[in-house]
SELO-86547 format. One record per residue (C-alpha): x, y, z; residue number from 1; residue in one letter. Coordinates in nm, 3 decimals. Each point is the difference from the previous one (the first is absolute). Layout:
% SELO-86547
- u / v / w / pos / code
- X / Y / Z / NUM / A
...
***
This chain:
% SELO-86547
- u / v / w / pos / code
- 4.634 / 3.661 / -3.468 / 1 / M
- -0.057 / 0.042 / 0.381 / 2 / E
- -0.344 / 0.135 / -0.031 / 3 / N
- -0.079 / -0.325 / -0.230 / 4 / Y
- 0.156 / -0.227 / 0.300 / 5 / I
- -0.164 / 0.182 / 0.280 / 6 / N
- -0.377 / -0.041 / -0.163 / 7 / D
- 0.122 / -0.392 / -0.099 / 8 / Y
- 0.051 / -0.031 / 0.381 / 9 / K
- -0.359 / 0.134 / 0.081 / 10 / H
- -0.152 / -0.228 / -0.271 / 11 / Y
- 0.135 / -0.294 / 0.160 / 12 / L
- -0.080 / 0.104 / 0.358 / 13 / L
- -0.394 / 0.060 / -0.142 / 14 / S
- 0.061 / -0.368 / -0.116 / 15 / K
- 0.021 / -0.147 / 0.356 / 16 / G
- 0.280 / -0.185 / -0.032 / 17 / L
- 0.171 / -0.140 / 0.262 / 18 / S
- 0.313 / 0.146 / 0.147 / 19 / K
- 0.240 / -0.265 / -0.128 / 20 / A
- -0.124 / 0.049 / -0.380 / 21 / T
- -0.017 / 0.372 / 0.054 / 22 / Y
- 0.370 / 0.022 / 0.111 / 23 / D
- 0.146 / -0.301 / -0.273 / 24 / A
- -0.193 / 0.266 / -0.281 / 25 / Y
- 0.158 / 0.294 / 0.102 / 26 / I
- 0.337 / -0.178 / 0.082 / 27 / S
- 0.035 / -0.127 / -0.354 / 28 / D
- -0.148 / 0.360 / -0.167 / 29 / L
- 0.310 / 0.178 / 0.198 / 30 / D
- 0.253 / -0.228 / -0.138 / 31 / R
- -0.159 / 0.072 / -0.360 / 32 / F
- -0.008 / 0.368 / 0.038 / 33 / M
- 0.340 / -0.004 / 0.108 / 34 / Q
- 0.098 / -0.157 / -0.261 / 35 / Y
- -0.190 / 0.224 / -0.248 / 36 / C
- 0.181 / 0.312 / 0.169 / 37 / T
- 0.317 / -0.176 / -0.084 / 38 / S
- -0.073 / -0.016 / -0.358 / 39 / V
- -0.148 / 0.291 / -0.052 / 40 / G
- -0.385 / -0.054 / -0.012 / 41 / V
- -0.206 / 0.283 / 0.131 / 42 / K
- -0.285 / -0.036 / -0.118 / 43 / N
- -0.248 / -0.362 / -0.023 / 44 / P
- -0.060 / 0.044 / -0.359 / 45 / N
- 0.401 / -0.008 / -0.076 / 46 / Q
- -0.057 / -0.387 / 0.145 / 47 / I
- 0.040 / -0.276 / -0.232 / 48 / D
- 0.116 / -0.335 / -0.084 / 49 / L
- 0.332 / -0.005 / -0.039 / 50 / T
- 0.075 / 0.251 / 0.311 / 51 / G
- -0.222 / -0.268 / 0.191 / 52 / F
- 0.167 / -0.292 / -0.132 / 53 / N
- 0.302 / 0.161 / 0.137 / 54 / N
- -0.113 / 0.053 / 0.312 / 55 / Y
- -0.098 / -0.379 / 0.050 / 56 / I
- 0.337 / -0.098 / -0.145 / 57 / N
- 0.164 / 0.211 / 0.288 / 58 / Q
- -0.222 / -0.211 / 0.224 / 59 / L
- 0.095 / -0.283 / -0.118 / 60 / K
- 0.408 / 0.107 / 0.040 / 61 / I
- -0.081 / 0.028 / 0.364 / 62 / K
- -0.114 / -0.336 / 0.008 / 63 / N
- -0.360 / 0.064 / 0.150 / 64 / L
- -0.159 / -0.296 / -0.054 / 65 / S
- -0.297 / -0.091 / -0.253 / 66 / N
- -0.253 / 0.044 / 0.224 / 67 / S
- 0.130 / 0.332 / 0.120 / 68 / S
- 0.062 / 0.143 / -0.358 / 69 / I
- -0.359 / -0.100 / -0.063 / 70 / N
- -0.139 / 0.154 / 0.247 / 71 / R
- 0.206 / 0.315 / -0.081 / 72 / N
- -0.185 / -0.040 / -0.366 / 73 / I
- -0.307 / -0.030 / 0.194 / 74 / S
- 0.061 / 0.347 / 0.184 / 75 / S
- 0.116 / 0.156 / -0.293 / 76 / A
- -0.306 / -0.081 / -0.238 / 77 / K
- -0.288 / 0.090 / 0.295 / 78 / S
- 0.180 / 0.340 / -0.034 / 79 / F
- 0.011 / 0.017 / -0.341 / 80 / S
- -0.396 / -0.127 / -0.023 / 81 / R
- -0.074 / 0.264 / 0.241 / 82 / F
- 0.160 / 0.314 / -0.198 / 83 / L
- -0.191 / -0.140 / -0.305 / 84 / F
- -0.299 / -0.029 / 0.149 / 85 / K
- 0.005 / 0.372 / 0.153 / 86 / E
- 0.159 / 0.119 / -0.334 / 87 / G
- 0.287 / 0.115 / 0.092 / 88 / I
- 0.150 / -0.251 / -0.261 / 89 / I
- -0.139 / -0.023 / -0.342 / 90 / K
- 0.126 / -0.416 / -0.015 / 91 / T
- 0.050 / -0.248 / 0.252 / 92 / D
- 0.323 / -0.149 / -0.091 / 93 / V
- 0.042 / -0.252 / 0.232 / 94 / L
- -0.290 / -0.172 / -0.039 / 95 / S
- 0.098 / -0.254 / -0.194 / 96 / E
- 0.346 / -0.045 / 0.183 / 97 / Y
- 0.026 / -0.379 / 0.121 / 98 / K
- 0.093 / -0.117 / 0.277 / 99 / P
- 0.349 / -0.239 / 0.033 / 100 / I
- -0.056 / -0.351 / 0.077 / 101 / F
- 0.260 / -0.271 / -0.016 / 102 / Q
- -0.036 / -0.408 / 0.043 / 103 / N
- 0.183 / 0.027 / 0.357 / 104 / S
- -0.249 / 0.272 / 0.134 / 105 / E
- -0.298 / -0.160 / -0.159 / 106 / L
- -0.274 / -0.054 / 0.274 / 107 / P
- -0.106 / -0.353 / 0.161 / 108 / Q
- -0.324 / -0.085 / -0.092 / 109 / I
- -0.210 / -0.257 / 0.190 / 110 / L
- -0.084 / -0.274 / -0.225 / 111 / D
- -0.385 / -0.096 / 0.102 / 112 / R
- 0.044 / -0.287 / 0.221 / 113 / N
- 0.227 / 0.224 / 0.206 / 114 / E
- -0.310 / 0.276 / 0.006 / 115 / V
- -0.223 / -0.240 / 0.072 / 116 / V
- 0.165 / -0.100 / 0.348 / 117 / K
- 0.083 / 0.345 / 0.043 / 118 / L
- -0.351 / 0.092 / -0.010 / 119 / L
- -0.084 / -0.296 / 0.236 / 120 / D
- 0.270 / 0.102 / 0.257 / 121 / A
- -0.255 / 0.193 / 0.244 / 122 / P
- -0.191 / -0.267 / 0.223 / 123 / K
- -0.200 / 0.000 / 0.221 / 124 / G
- -0.315 / 0.286 / 0.069 / 125 / N
- 0.220 / 0.248 / 0.215 / 126 / S
- -0.063 / 0.370 / -0.126 / 127 / V
- 0.368 / -0.001 / -0.096 / 128 / K
- -0.019 / -0.301 / -0.210 / 129 / S
- -0.327 / 0.105 / -0.176 / 130 / K
- 0.134 / 0.363 / -0.018 / 131 / R
- 0.369 / -0.153 / -0.160 / 132 / D
- -0.268 / -0.222 / -0.212 / 133 / K
- -0.181 / 0.246 / -0.135 / 134 / V
- 0.358 / 0.206 / -0.065 / 135 / L
- 0.192 / -0.239 / -0.233 / 136 / L
- -0.304 / -0.098 / -0.202 / 137 / E
- -0.060 / 0.375 / -0.104 / 138 / L
- 0.362 / 0.037 / -0.063 / 139 / L
- 0.015 / -0.303 / -0.225 / 140 / Y
- -0.411 / 0.066 / -0.158 / 141 / A
- 0.102 / 0.325 / -0.124 / 142 / T
- 0.383 / 0.065 / -0.059 / 143 / G
- -0.008 / 0.324 / 0.245 / 144 / M
- 0.250 / 0.118 / 0.110 / 145 / K
- 0.047 / 0.006 / 0.419 / 146 / V
- -0.008 / 0.384 / 0.047 / 147 / S
- -0.313 / -0.023 / -0.191 / 148 / E
- -0.106 / -0.276 / 0.183 / 149 / L
- 0.037 / 0.169 / 0.376 / 150 / I
- -0.189 / 0.330 / -0.146 / 151 / E
- -0.339 / -0.217 / -0.060 / 152 / L
- -0.319 / 0.038 / 0.178 / 153 / T
- -0.300 / -0.157 / 0.019 / 154 / T
- -0.163 / 0.282 / -0.250 / 155 / G
- 0.221 / -0.195 / -0.272 / 156 / D
- -0.133 / -0.299 / 0.031 / 157 / I
- -0.278 / -0.054 / -0.219 / 158 / N
- -0.112 / -0.391 / 0.072 / 159 / L
- -0.318 / 0.004 / -0.193 / 160 / R
- 0.204 / -0.007 / -0.324 / 161 / F
- 0.325 / -0.140 / 0.186 / 162 / N
- 0.205 / 0.289 / -0.111 / 163 / I
- 0.231 / 0.216 / 0.167 / 164 / V
- 0.076 / 0.355 / -0.040 / 165 / K
- 0.428 / 0.089 / 0.017 / 166 / I
- 0.086 / 0.372 / 0.053 / 167 / N
- 0.367 / 0.029 / -0.105 / 168 / S
- 0.224 / 0.294 / 0.007 / 169 / E
- -0.054 / -0.013 / -0.405 / 170 / K
- -0.380 / -0.091 / -0.054 / 171 / H
- -0.274 / -0.174 / 0.154 / 172 / E
- -0.109 / -0.358 / -0.152 / 173 / R
- -0.264 / -0.224 / 0.029 / 174 / T
- 0.140 / -0.391 / -0.004 / 175 / V
- -0.224 / -0.310 / 0.069 / 176 / P
- 0.043 / -0.237 / 0.253 / 177 / I
- -0.064 / -0.360 / -0.050 / 178 / Y
- -0.267 / -0.178 / 0.205 / 179 / P
- 0.183 / -0.197 / 0.275 / 180 / E
- 0.173 / 0.288 / 0.079 / 181 / A
- -0.324 / 0.225 / 0.027 / 182 / A
- -0.118 / -0.242 / 0.252 / 183 / R
- 0.275 / 0.017 / 0.218 / 184 / H
- -0.025 / 0.385 / -0.029 / 185 / L
- -0.308 / 0.001 / 0.072 / 186 / S
- 0.025 / -0.211 / 0.348 / 187 / E
- 0.287 / 0.226 / 0.111 / 188 / Y
- -0.211 / 0.323 / -0.069 / 189 / I
- -0.315 / -0.147 / 0.185 / 190 / K
- 0.123 / -0.161 / 0.295 / 191 / I
- 0.359 / 0.010 / 0.046 / 192 / Y
- 0.124 / 0.342 / -0.095 / 193 / R
- -0.255 / 0.189 / 0.259 / 194 / P
- 0.215 / -0.127 / 0.290 / 195 / A
- 0.335 / 0.174 / -0.066 / 196 / I
- -0.155 / 0.344 / -0.253 / 197 / S
- -0.093 / 0.189 / 0.340 / 198 / A
- 0.301 / 0.263 / -0.065 / 199 / N
- -0.046 / -0.009 / -0.413 / 200 / N
- -0.350 / -0.064 / -0.080 / 201 / T
- 0.078 / 0.050 / -0.365 / 202 / E
- 0.268 / -0.164 / -0.085 / 203 / L
- -0.010 / -0.388 / -0.137 / 204 / L
- 0.308 / -0.094 / 0.204 / 205 / F
- 0.157 / 0.051 / 0.308 / 206 / T
- 0.204 / -0.115 / 0.258 / 207 / N
- -0.132 / -0.217 / 0.315 / 208 / L
- 0.023 / 0.373 / 0.189 / 209 / N
- -0.266 / 0.150 / -0.261 / 210 / G
- 0.248 / 0.198 / -0.139 / 211 / N
- 0.165 / 0.060 / -0.343 / 212 / R
- 0.132 / -0.304 / -0.159 / 213 / L
- 0.421 / 0.100 / -0.124 / 214 / S
- 0.146 / -0.138 / -0.298 / 215 / R
- 0.236 / -0.180 / 0.196 / 216 / Q
- -0.257 / -0.166 / 0.188 / 217 / G
- -0.120 / -0.102 / -0.310 / 218 / V
- 0.291 / -0.124 / -0.112 / 219 / W
- 0.057 / -0.187 / 0.341 / 220 / K
- -0.321 / -0.191 / -0.066 / 221 / I
- 0.129 / -0.109 / -0.306 / 222 / I
- 0.342 / -0.147 / 0.095 / 223 / K
- -0.183 / -0.144 / 0.301 / 224 / Q
- -0.211 / -0.221 / -0.189 / 225 / Y
- 0.220 / -0.063 / -0.293 / 226 / A
- 0.283 / -0.106 / 0.246 / 227 / G
- -0.275 / -0.233 / 0.148 / 228 / K
- -0.078 / -0.213 / -0.297 / 229 / I
- 0.388 / 0.016 / -0.091 / 230 / G
- -0.017 / 0.244 / -0.268 / 231 / I
- 0.380 / 0.039 / -0.066 / 232 / E
- -0.053 / 0.289 / -0.277 / 233 / K
- 0.066 / 0.375 / 0.095 / 234 / T
- -0.294 / 0.079 / 0.069 / 235 / I
- -0.034 / 0.370 / 0.007 / 236 / T
- -0.332 / 0.275 / 0.018 / 237 / P
- -0.011 / -0.054 / -0.377 / 238 / H
- -0.016 / -0.363 / -0.011 / 239 / T
- -0.354 / -0.074 / -0.049 / 240 / L
- -0.092 / 0.287 / -0.221 / 241 / R
- 0.282 / -0.108 / -0.292 / 242 / H
- -0.146 / -0.371 / 0.071 / 243 / S
- -0.332 / 0.180 / -0.072 / 244 / F
- 0.096 / 0.104 / -0.332 / 245 / A
- 0.181 / -0.324 / -0.145 / 246 / V
- -0.198 / -0.230 / 0.091 / 247 / H
- -0.303 / 0.216 / -0.165 / 248 / L
- 0.239 / -0.002 / -0.267 / 249 / L
- 0.030 / -0.367 / -0.032 / 250 / E
- -0.359 / -0.097 / -0.025 / 251 / N
- -0.025 / 0.238 / -0.322 / 252 / G
- -0.094 / 0.411 / 0.168 / 253 / A
- -0.003 / 0.253 / -0.209 / 254 / D
- 0.333 / 0.198 / 0.095 / 255 / I
- -0.251 / 0.332 / 0.007 / 256 / N
- -0.220 / -0.127 / 0.180 / 257 / D
- 0.269 / -0.102 / 0.254 / 258 / I
- 0.163 / 0.390 / -0.047 / 259 / K
- -0.329 / 0.130 / 0.128 / 260 / E
- -0.027 / -0.241 / 0.277 / 261 / M
- 0.364 / 0.058 / 0.132 / 262 / M
- -0.088 / 0.429 / -0.027 / 263 / G
- 0.304 / 0.021 / -0.265 / 264 / H
- 0.023 / 0.281 / -0.188 / 265 / L
- 0.267 / -0.057 / -0.251 / 266 / D
- -0.073 / -0.408 / -0.152 / 267 / I
- 0.374 / -0.019 / -0.057 / 268 / S
- -0.035 / -0.094 / 0.401 / 269 / S
- -0.235 / -0.304 / -0.091 / 270 / T
- 0.199 / -0.060 / -0.245 / 271 / M
- 0.264 / -0.116 / 0.237 / 272 / F
- -0.253 / -0.291 / 0.114 / 273 / Y
- 0.036 / -0.098 / -0.368 / 274 / S
- 0.349 / -0.021 / -0.018 / 275 / N
- 0.047 / -0.183 / 0.312 / 276 / L
- -0.236 / -0.295 / -0.140 / 277 / L
- 0.207 / -0.030 / -0.317 / 278 / K
- 0.335 / 0.052 / 0.207 / 279 / N
- -0.164 / -0.317 / 0.181 / 280 / K
- -0.125 / -0.169 / -0.266 / 281 / F
- 0.378 / -0.003 / -0.207 / 282 / S
- 0.201 / -0.091 / 0.316 / 283 / R
- -0.273 / -0.333 / 0.004 / 284 / G
- 0.045 / -0.034 / -0.384 / 285 / Y
- 0.345 / 0.006 / -0.007 / 286 / A
- 0.054 / -0.249 / 0.308 / 287 / I
- -0.257 / -0.250 / -0.052 / 288 / Y
- -0.082 / -0.015 / -0.432 / 289 / H
- 0.241 / -0.318 / -0.120 / 290 / P
- 0.135 / 0.204 / -0.270 / 291 / L
- 0.039 / 0.324 / 0.192 / 292 / A
- 0.337 / -0.099 / 0.084 / 293 / K
- 0.134 / -0.055 / -0.323 / 294 / K
***
């Protein structure tokens, strides 16, 4: 399968992934291919759900965390999807394979008050404060990933209709933004962004030297303001993305609309948030309903 792997590597490179993302995909794929070789799988069409389940069970035996296993699942699914699109395999058997979630590893979700405090944390009229304000607003307004945020250009913003075009490694999508976020975004683009965008004229967000903003840089910004307002929850680059999905569901949004806005190819990825809400309500019911304790 070496030729297919080389083609896949070229495909990933053409997607313009960050080095860290590319290396992660390839590392996971190498692990999966080693397993396939060990069980005598020489042709991609020989990969089936039973064999893949055995592979995942081996990762569990090695005590990999659920997050690491889920990343391996995602990498294998990406490779399978590529093979299917190229006509190399007849059926994308891994397309419906679901990630693993355990209550102990459920993501932290900010409640609405915490989100409001976080979005209001950048104070003043400095370029940094205004950039950080818009950065946080967009993450929560759209549910986009940090890796997608740092690739945004001014051409991806349509303030006439208050929408943002998001280009992910999977597909392009358009997401609306609420008026308050649009107002801050318009102000940032017209007044504050020109002061730091000399080296990257198209990128929406840069660091204060005008260079590309990194994922780590965004993470530090989020953690800085979370600490400033006293949020004790574990903040990750995905915290606002998770909160975006859960808050939409709580307010009655259609799960298929959320799937499209988040760029999920598989509805099972979005259903995770629905299951998360069910678990939350079940725990609350068990604790507070007077007859649930009998």
